ZAKE-641688 format. One record per residue (C-alpha): x, y, z; residue in three letters. Coordinates in pm, whole numbers, padded with zeros to 5 digits, always signed. Layout:
<pts>
XYZALA...
</pts>
This chain:
<pts>
-01100+00726+03036UNK-01370+00606+03195UNK-01710+00529+03041UNK-01987+00339+02947UNK-01941+00197+02601UNK-02189+00333+02460UNK-02073+00681+02578UNK-01738+00560+02460UNK-01877+00490+02097UNK-02068+00822+02106UNK-01722+01051+02240UNK-01522+00927+01974UNK-01717+00989+01655UNK-01791+01314+01786UNK-01435+01357+01785UNK-01398+01267+01480UNK-01617+01462+01302UNK-01518+01763+01504UNK-01136+01694+01377UNK-01295+01643+01031UNK-01421+01993+01056UNK-01061+02152+01194UNK-00896+01987+00919UNK-01131+02125+00644UNK-01228+01772+00530UNK-01568+01582+00521UNK-01551+01317+00770UNK-01887+01151+00643UNK-01770+01161+00304UNK-01641+00839+00131UNK-01627+00899-00263UNK-01352+00567-00350UNK-01624+00356-00174UNK-01920+00508-00383UNK-01709+00453-00700UNK-01682+00061-00630UNK-02055+00048-00506UNK-02152+00196-00830UNK-01984-00020-01055UNK-02081-00306-00855UNK-02457-00213-00853UNK-02376-00132-01304UNK-02308-00468-01334UNK-02573-00625-01139UNK-02822-00430-01332UNK-02668-00548-01639UNK-02544-00877-01617UNK-02462-00880-02003UNK-02095-00637-01887UNK-02027-00885-01555UNK-02056-01166-01851UNK-01790-01004-02081UNK-01511-00953-01785UNK-01557-01321-01726UNK-01386-01410-01981UNK-01018-01511-01930UNK-00729-01408-02149UNK-00555-01765-02030UNK-00675-02078-01796UNK-00382-02267-01650UNK-00587-02608-01471UNK-00791-02475-01255UNK-00695-02097-01266UNK-00869-01835-01498UNK-00656-01564-01556UNK-00801-01206-01622UNK-00519-00929-01688UNK-00628-00597-01692UNK-00320-00396-01683UNK+00048-00499-01567UNK+00086-00834-01753UNK-00018-00984-02099UNK-00231-01281-01908UNK-00078-01532-02131UNK+00160-01866-02019UNK+00242-02024-01732UNK+00068-01918-01403UNK+00437-01806-01236UNK+00509-01650-01508UNK+00205-01401-01513UNK+00261-01370-01124UNK+00614-01331-01231UNK+00527-01042-01477UNK+00275-00839-01279UNK+00466-00833-00955UNK+00756-00682-01190UNK+00540-00377-01242UNK+00521-00264-00857UNK+00732+00060-00833UNK+01028+00146-00615UNK+00827+00183-00296UNK+00523+00039-00364UNK+00291-00234-00273UNK+00131-00544-00362UNK-00234-00617-00214UNK-00389-00957-00261UNK-00765-00963-00217UNK-00960-01265-00136UNK-01272-01290-00262UNK-01301-01578-00086UNK-01461-01795+00180UNK-01253-01627+00515UNK-01293-02040+00643UNK-01324-02263+00439UNK-01000-02090+00207UNK-00823-01982+00457UNK-00503-02112+00358UNK-00585-01774+00085UNK-00406-01590+00363UNK-00036-01757+00376UNK+00048-01618+00019UNK+00081-01264+00186UNK+00383-01396+00350UNK+00450-01610+00038UNK+00502-01315-00180UNK+00669-01074+00016UNK+00954-01322+00106UNK+00967-01429-00234UNK+00969-01097-00392UNK+01057-00843-00120UNK+00798-00609-00225UNK+00552-00459+00070UNK+00212-00746+00013UNK-00071-00676+00181UNK-00364-00923+00260UNK-00765-00862+00257UNK-01069-01081+00291UNK-01285-00893+00031UNK-01517-00747+00038UNK-01492-00665+00387UNK-01174-00463+00294UNK-01356-00228+00076UNK-01418+00040+00351UNK-01106+00020+00482UNK-00768-00024+00308UNK-01012-00036-00013UNK-01043+00361+00003UNK-00649+00379+00072UNK-00614+00158-00288UNK-00832+00420-00468UNK-00761+00751-00297UNK-00425+00706-00159UNK-00096+00695-00342UNK-00064+00539-00676UNK+00188+00313-00642UNK-00006-00019-00585UNK-00073-00325-00785UNK-00362-00514-00705UNK-00428-00938-00723UNK-00789-01054-00677UNK-00878-01407-00612UNK-01229-01477-00689UNK-01372-01849-00658UNK-01625-02019-00770UNK-01911-02102-00511UNK-02014-02471-00459UNK-02278-02335-00214UNK-02466-02055-00347UNK-02806-01870-00216UNK-03006-01578-00326UNK-03029-01276-00215UNK-03400-01245-00057UNK-03630-01016-00333UNK-03317-00968-00577UNK-03252-01146-00889UNK-02957-01198-00815UNK-02754-01489-00548UNK-02432-01396-00288UNK-02199-01514-00472UNK-02272-01306-00768UNK-02292-01008-00579UNK-01963-01095-00401UNK-01827-01140-00784UNK-01962-00779-00876UNK-01838-00648-00618UNK-01449-00799-00686UNK-01505-00642-01102UNK-01656-00348-00994UNK-01370-00235-00695UNK-01162-00354-01007UNK-01249-00178-01288UNK-01277+00138-01043UNK-00891+00057-00994UNK-00814+00037-01366UNK-00971+00357-01484UNK-00736+00506-01190UNK-00432+00405-01352UNK-00409+00070-01100UNK-00236-00243-01255UNK-00483-00537-01194UNK-00484-00885-01203UNK-00750-01129-01155UNK-00733-01528-01067UNK-01078-01702-01066UNK-01067-02044-00935UNK-01255-02311-01083UNK-01196-02534-00855UNK-01072-02379-00482UNK-00902-02616-00336UNK-00725-02671-00656UNK-00670-02380-00742UNK-00565-02193-00419UNK-00303-02498-00375UNK-00225-02387-00803UNK-00188-02054-00712UNK+00033-02137-00387UNK+00276-02338-00633UNK+00338-02083-00869UNK+00395-01783-00653UNK+00677-02057-00475UNK+00849-02061-00838UNK+00869-01670-00904UNK+01060-01500-00740UNK+01152-01073-00836UNK
</pts>
């Protein structure tokens, strides 16, 4: 179909709205996205709440383990991951969510293929928080057959958010915690691994993944 780029945007945005009307849904409503945003804002408004969520259930090397459901969160990292992956239901999937730097921590993306190969579980990967507006909606509103592995990390260099009493690193962590809480509230197992040293922590997580089989 010919036409300038701007016209194509207008055409297909209108097509989505019309299709939504015909299907009887509101294409401008995104309750699952808003739920995560609301939880994140709550954590930013109540620093004590995010502080409590930052208390690990156990620490292995440079990896802090935050277990909500799906694992005891105790023991060796490989055992914790093995126990967590075992909660994936038949026909379900494992979602790896890396709230890290897509350039400096690019090796995190290798976890998807390694986990899929060693566990025979359907495995997805997303960089947080940008996936929240796409697959993040399915995680919360779709079939209840997913388990979620969040990876967060300390920021060596952080920047303040203009006119706000928190930094970009704090905002990113709040988005991870907020989305994780909404998932837990909806019965989804969530395991968060927080890296106190990103490079060393990613190496530890990869070694642990290489030790597990389902």
